N, C-alpha and C positions, 0 to 999 in steps of 0.2 A: 743784361737785366731786362731789356725789352723783349728778348726771346722768351724768357721765363714767364713774363706777364701774359704774352700771347698764348702760351700753353695753358696757363691757369684759366684764362677767359674761355678758351675752347672747351676745357674740361667742365666748366660751369654750364656752358650752353648744352653740352652733351647730357649732363645730369638732368637738366630741365626738359630737354626734348625727348630723351629716351622713353620716358613713360608714355609719350604720345604714340609710339610705334604700335601699341596694342589697340589704338583707336578708341579708348575708353577714357572720357574726361573725368571720371571719378578719381583718377590717379593723380590729378594735378594737385600740387601742394599748396599750402597757405600763401605762398608768395605770388600765386596767380589768382587770388580771390577777386580781383577786379578793381574798379568797376568795369563790367562788360555790358550785361543787359541794361544796367542803369543808364548807359549812354543812349539807349533807344527810348522812344515814347512808349511807356509801359501800357497805356490804355489801347494802343494799336498793335502791340507786339505779343503780350502774354496770352490773351485768349485765343482759343481755336488753333487751327493749323495755318502757318504762314511760312512757306519755304524761303521767303525773302528776308525774314527777320533773323539776320545773322550779324555776327560781330567778328572782324578779323582778329586772329590771335595766333601769334608765333608761326606765321606762314600758312595757316589753315583758317577755318571758320568754326565758330560755335553758334548754337541756336538758342533762341529765347521764346519760342512758341511752345504750346502745351504738348505738341506732338513729339518734341525732343525727349519727353519724359516717358514715352511708351516703352522704350528699352533702356533708358537712362544711360546713353552712351555718347550723345553729342550735344548735351546742354552746356551752356556757359557756366562757369563755377558759381556765379551768384544768382543763377536761375531760381533755385529752391527758395532762397531767402526773399528775393524780390517778388517773384511771381506767385509762389505758393505760400509764403509766410511760414516755412518750416525749415528745420536745420538740414543742411546738406548731408547725405550719408557719409560717414567717416571714410576717407580714402584708405586703400590698402597698399602695402608695400608690393613692389613688383615681384619679389621673390615669393610672396604668399600666393599671388595669382597663379603661379605656375606649379605650385607644389601641393596645394590643399583643395579639398572639395567641401570644406566646411568654413563658413565665415568666421572671422575672429570674434571673440566674446565681447569686445568693446564696440562692435558695430551698433549704432543707434537705430538705424532704419534701412530699408532696402526698397521694396516695391512701392510705387506711389499710385494711389487711386483716389481721385477727386481731392487732391491736395493733402492726403493723409498717407504717412509712411508706414509700411508694414514689414515686420521681420520675416525671414524665411520660415516656411511652414504654416504661415497664416492662411486661412481659408475664407473666402468671401462668396456670398451667393449673389449672382447677378441675374435676376429674373429666374428662368428655369435652368440656368447654368451655374456651375461652381468653378471658382478660380483659386488656385493655390500659388503662393509666392515661393519661387524656387531660386536657389543660388547655383548657377551653372558656371563651368570652367572651360567648356569646349564649344567653339574654338577659342573663346576668350572669356575671361571672368566677367560675370554680369548677374544682375537680378532680373527675373522675368516672371510674369504671370502665366501660368499654365491653366487653360480653361477648357471645359467641355464645350461642344459645339452643337447643342440641340436646337431645333427650331421651336420657338416658344409659342404657346397658345395665344398670348398677347404680345404684339410686336409694336413697340412705340413708333418705329419708323413707318410702319404700315398705317398706323392710326393717323400719323401726321400726313402721309401721302393721300389718304382717303379724304381727310378734311380739307386739304388744300387742292384737291384735284377736280373740283367743280362736278362732283358726282351727285346722284340723286339721294344720297344718304350720308349720314355722319357716323363716325366711329367713336368709341369710348373705351376707357380703361376700367376694368372690373377687378376689385381686390380679390374676389373669390377665385378668379382665374389666374391671378398673378403667381408665378412660380411653377405653373404647369406647362408641360411640353405639348406640342401639337398632337403627338401620339396619345397623350393622356386625354386630350379633348375628344378624340375619336373613340377611345376605349371607354371613357367614363361618362361622357355627356351626351352620347347619341344612343346607339343600341338597337337599331332596327336592321334586321338582316335584309339583303337584297331579295326581291321577290323571286320565288320559284317560277320557273318557266311556265308550269301549268297554271299557277295562280295568275300570272301576268296575262294569260290568254282567256281568262274568264269573261263570260259575256257581260257586257255593260248595259245598264238601264238607259233607255232612250225615252225622253219625255216630250210631250207635245208643247211647243212654245207658241201659243197664240195670243200672247200678251206682251206689252212693252215693259221691260224690266227697268227698275229705277236706277239712276246713276250711282247711287250709294245705298248701302244696306248694312245694318249691324244687328245681329241676333240678340246682343245684349240690350238693345233698345226695344225691339219687338217683344221679346220675352223677358222683360225686366225682372230680375230676381230669380230666374230659372236657369241661367247659364252658370255653370260651375266656375269658381275662381281659378286663377293660374296656380299651378302646383310647382314644386321644386324637387326634381329627381335626385339632386345632389350628385355625388360622385358614384353613380350607379348607372350603367348603360342599359336603361330600361324604358326608353321612350316607347317601345312597343306596347308595354303594359299601361303606361300613363295615358297615351293618346286613346287607346281602346276604352279604358274605363271612363275617361273624361267624356268622350263622345256618347257612350252609353248612358252616363249620368245625365247629360244634357237632354238626350232624347226621351228618357223616362220622365223627366220633369215636364217637358213640353207636352208629351202625349197624355200625361196624367193631369194636365191643366193645373200643375202646381201641387197636386196632392202628394207626389213623391219628390222630395228635394234632397234625398240622401246622396252623399258622395261615395261612389263605389271605390272599394279598396284596391289600390295598385299592389300593395304588399301581399294580399291574398293571391293575386295572380302570379306575382314574381316567385313566391315561396312554393306554391302548390301546382302551378302549371309547368311541369318539368318535362313533359313529353316533347322531345325535339326542341326544347327551349334551354337557354343558358343563363337565366336569371339576370344578374347584373352585367353579364358579358354579351347580352343581346338576345333577341327573340324574333320569331316569325309572326306577322300579323294574322295570317290565316289560322295559325294554331291558337292565338289569343282569342279570336272570335269563336273558334270551335269550343274552347274551354268555357267561355261565357255562355254559349248556347247550351252545352250539354251539362255542365256542372254548376255554373253560376258563381257569383262572388258576393261577399257580404259588404257591409258599409265600412268606411274609413274609421268610424267611431268604434266598430267592433274589432277591426284588424288594422291598427295604425301603422304608418310607414316608418321603417327604421333602417332600411338598406342604404339610404343615401349617406348615412354617417360612417358606415364601416365597409361599404362595397361587398356586403355579404347577403346573399339572397335569403338565408335563414332556412329553418326547417318548417315544413307545413304544419300549422297548428290547428287546422280545421279539417274534419273528415268530409269526404265527398257527399255522404248521405246523413250528415249530422242533423238531428232533430231537436236536441235540447242541450243543456249544459251551459258552459260559459264561453265567452269570446276570449281571444288572446289579451284583450284589454281588461279582462275580468268582469265585464258587464254581462248580463244574461243574454244568451244566444237566442235569437228568434228566427225560425225558418221562414217566416213571412217577410223578413227583410234580407233574404238572399235572392238577389236579382239575376235574371237571365236575359237573353236577347234572341230574337229570331235570326235566321241566317242573314248575314250581311249582304248587301247588294252594291255592285259597283256602278258608279256614275261615269258616263262616257267622258273622255278627256276633251270636252268641248266647253269653252268658257261659259256660254249662255246656259248650258244644261247644268253645270255646277252651280251657277248663280240661282237658277230656278229651284234646285234641290234644297239649297241652304235657306232660301226665302220661304219655302213651303214647309219644310220639315225640321230645320235646325242645323247646327254645326255638323261638318263632315270631317272625316279623317283623311289626311294627306301625307304622302311620303315624298321626301326630296333629298338631294345631295347637299351636304354641308361642306363648303370649302373653307379655306383657312381664314378668310376675312370675316366670315359670318359671326364668329365668336365675339367680334368687336363691334357688332351692330349696336347703334344707340338710338337713331331716329331716322326718319325719311323712308324712301322706297328702296328696298334692297335689291341690288343686282350685283352679280359677281364683278369685282373691280378689275381682276386680272393684272394687278400691279406687282405681283411677285414673280420670281423666276421659275418657269415651269420645268427647267432642267434639273432642279434639285428634287430628288425622289421624296425626301421627307417633307419638303415644302408643299408638295402637291398631294399630301396624304388627305384623303377625304373619307366620308362615311355617310350612311343613310340615317335619316332622322324622321320621326313621324310626329305630327302636330295636328291641331284642330284649325280648320278655316271657319271663322265665325261671321264673315261678311266681306264687303268690298267697298271701294271708293275710287275717286278720281282726284288728281292733283293738277292744277293748272299753274303754269309759271307766268311771269310777267312778259315773257317773250312769246306767249301763245302756245307753248308746248303742252301736251296733255300726257300725263302718266297715269295709267290705270293700275290698281293694286288690289291684292287680297289682304284682308285683316286676319292674322293668324295668332293663336294662343300657343306660346311655347311652354316648356316645362322646366325652365331654369330659374324660377322664382321671380318675384316682382321687382327686384333690384336690377334685373337685366332688361335691356331694350326699353320699350315704352310701357313701363309697369308690367313687364312680362310678355307683352305683345310685340309683334313686328309686322311691318307691311312689306310685301314682296311683289315685284312686277307681275301684272296679270295679263293673260292673253298670249304670252309667248313661251309658256312652259319653262320659265326660268328655273334652272337647277332641277328640272323635272317635277316641279310642284303640282302640275296638272295631269301628270301621267297616270296616277293611281289614286282615285278618290272613292271613298267607301261611306255608305250610310247604313243605318240599321233601325229596327223597331224594338222597343222594349218588351219585356215579358216578366210576369211575376207569378209566383205560386203561393198558396197559403192564405190569401186575402181575396175573398170572392168579390167584394165591392170594387177593389182596385182592378181586378181582372176584368170585370164588366166595363169599367171606365176605359181601360186601355183598349179593349176590344171595340168599344164604340168609336173612339177616336181613330183607330186603325181602319175601321170600315169607312169612315168619312174620308180618310186619305186615299183609300182604294178607289172610291168613286171618282176622285179627282185625278187618279193616276192609274188608268186602266192598263197601261202598258208595263206596270211594275212586274219584274221577274227577279227571283232569287239569284244571287251570285253563284253561278255554277260553271263548270268547265263546258265549253261549247261542243266538245267532241261527244258524240253519242255512239253507243255500241252498235256497230253494224249488225252484229249477231242478233240483237234484240229486234231490230227493224226487220231482219229477214224472218225471224220467228213469227213476228206479228203477221207478216205477209203470208207466210206458210199456213199459219193457223186460219187466217181468213180464206186462203185458197182452199184448204181442206174442207171448210164449211161449205163453200160454194160447190165444190166437187160432190160432196155428200148429198146436197140438195138436188143437184142435177141427176145423180144416180137414182134417188128416190122418185123423182118425177118420171124418169124412164121406166122404173119398175112399175109404178102405178099405171102408166099408159099400157105397158105390156100386159098387166093383169086385166085391165079393162077389155083389151082386144081379145084375150083368151076367153074371157067369160062370155063375151058376145058371140 
């Protein structure tokens, strides 16, 4: 009798323990419901990851921390009820695990996310990634989330690290950027092509600095009401068009002493300037300025912006030499309100010379490299944080962006440190940054912000009074800037120089021959 009882007990133990051989605690039956986690202090055990939060059970251990639910294979049987407040997924028979790839119809839940149970096939969006709940049987039966692994434009961990890292700036979370990948940011929120080697070598303007420059300056204060507001390019990579038209608009308003306050149309340039340009997929700054000089653009009122909503540059709706008719907005077209610009000029990449140009003539155009943390800028003086891993190719994805520099300033800390910065107007709307503006470190070429700076003079046709006004202000500027030169390639044709020398040499040779002939004639006559 005792021998039979021993056999029965061993059989029961085997029945209980056999399911453990697969390593999946979901197979434990109702006779092992516990309490298990309930024997531990819940307030210290359930939240976060705690590898010490275990309970001995049948010769092994089960876990009561949240991490045990990542794969749902080492949680104590009462974990779901106690820590998450949900019903534990229905256990499956051992035979089912080995023979089927489809969960039984009576399974109530499977994958757990933030305390919520999801059935197989459920899809969740996690920022810029998507996760799908799968039921897998190899090498053992389990529920598992399968997620894409994109680098997101907004990274909560990076935002936290920046804000806790004692840096000179703070990061923020923007709803307009949530759900976008870093590649989306480069493709849709930037849009300035790297400078062509010939353009990069163009001669820069050098100015005479015989005055003490102020510690801070803001064009919005000096020319109040004449600096155009921050724009929003939306999901269209066209900063090349936005920065060009914005700088030209500011300069026209300043040079006309407020007589011209029109906002030049970025859409006109995006849709019509198609020579070597790619609309919402990027453009060259030199081609943008060439178009503004040769063809000109109308006002925002005439040709309103639409590409930011659909990432479509659209078809050009204004003729190059249009004189009358209607605008795309259906208002009357006026050739007198089609504005142009003189050839742009480059400012030397020297801090004081850039400051002098802004203070005398208004905002300038700047190009810089946008790195992954810049999208999250909220306030302070930006400089690249370098908090992410550089060995991830997608993580280090960068692109060029062009903006306006409207001024500069200085920030002093309580420790006596001094941080100099530029004040820049972005084109991502007023909800981003400091009402659409950002400050970036000055004097150290941060992200190449000081490498390529451009200024321009306005030009108008069709209105004689405005032409005379612009001409008068430009002459005034010329008197103060005698060294001003147009932005041109420094290389000059050697052939032309040789021809000029040859022409001069021929003239000299002819004059010598003539003199010799005259002397000879005089001697013969005598």
